[in-house]
C-alpha positions in Angstrom: 0.3 -0.1 -0.1 3.0 2.2 1.1 3.7 2.2 -3.0 0.2 2.9 -3.9 0.4 6.1 -1.5 3.8 7.2 -2.7 2.8 7.2 -6.7 -0.6 9.5 -5.9 -0.5 13.0 -5.8 -1.1 13.6 -1.9 -3.6 16.6 -2.5 -6.3 14.1 -4.3 -5.5 11.1 -2.5 -5.9 10.0 1.1 -5.1 7.5 3.3 -7.7 7.1 5.4 -7.6 3.4 6.7 -4.5 1.2 6.8 -6.9 -1.0 3.6 -8.5 2.2 1.8 -6.4 5.1 -0.3 -9.7 6.9 -1.1 -10.1 10.2 -3.9 -10.6 13.1 -1.9 -13.1 14.2 -3.8 -15.5 11.6 -3.9 -15.7 11.7 0.2 -19.5 13.4 0.6 -19.4 12.8 4.8 -17.2 11.9 7.8 -19.6 10.4 10.4 -18.7 10.0 13.9 -18.8 5.6 13.9 -18.3 5.0 18.0 -16.6 6.4 20.5 -14.1 7.6 18.9 -13.8 6.2 15.5 -15.0 7.6 12.0 -16.7 6.0 8.8 -16.5 8.0 5.3 -19.3 8.1 3.3 -18.7 8.3 -0.6 -20.9 9.5 -3.4 -20.9 5.9 -4.4 -22.5 5.4 -1.3 -19.9 3.4 0.0 -19.0 3.7 4.2 -15.6 3.3 4.5 -13.9 3.3 8.1 -11.3 5.6 8.5 -8.5 5.6 11.5 -7.3 8.2 13.7 -4.6 8.8 11.6 -6.5 9.2 8.3 -9.2 11.5 9.6 -6.4 13.8 11.0 -4.8 13.5 7.2 -8.4 14.1 6.5 -8.9 17.5 8.7 -5.3 18.6 7.3 -6.0 17.9 3.5 -10.0 19.5 3.7 -9.7 22.1 6.0 -12.2 20.9 8.2 
């Protein structure tokens, strides 16, 4: 996964979880899932888990 993460433009693609690298433009919403975890809702309708580190990156890139 690190290879793919390094080869994609960081302003467009974010690693939100150890298993997921997504295009930031596809995110429609970020929901609190449990006590301290989040889910990213995509334009495709998919809901993907967001790690703590991934959430920090999302906040930085998306300015939230």
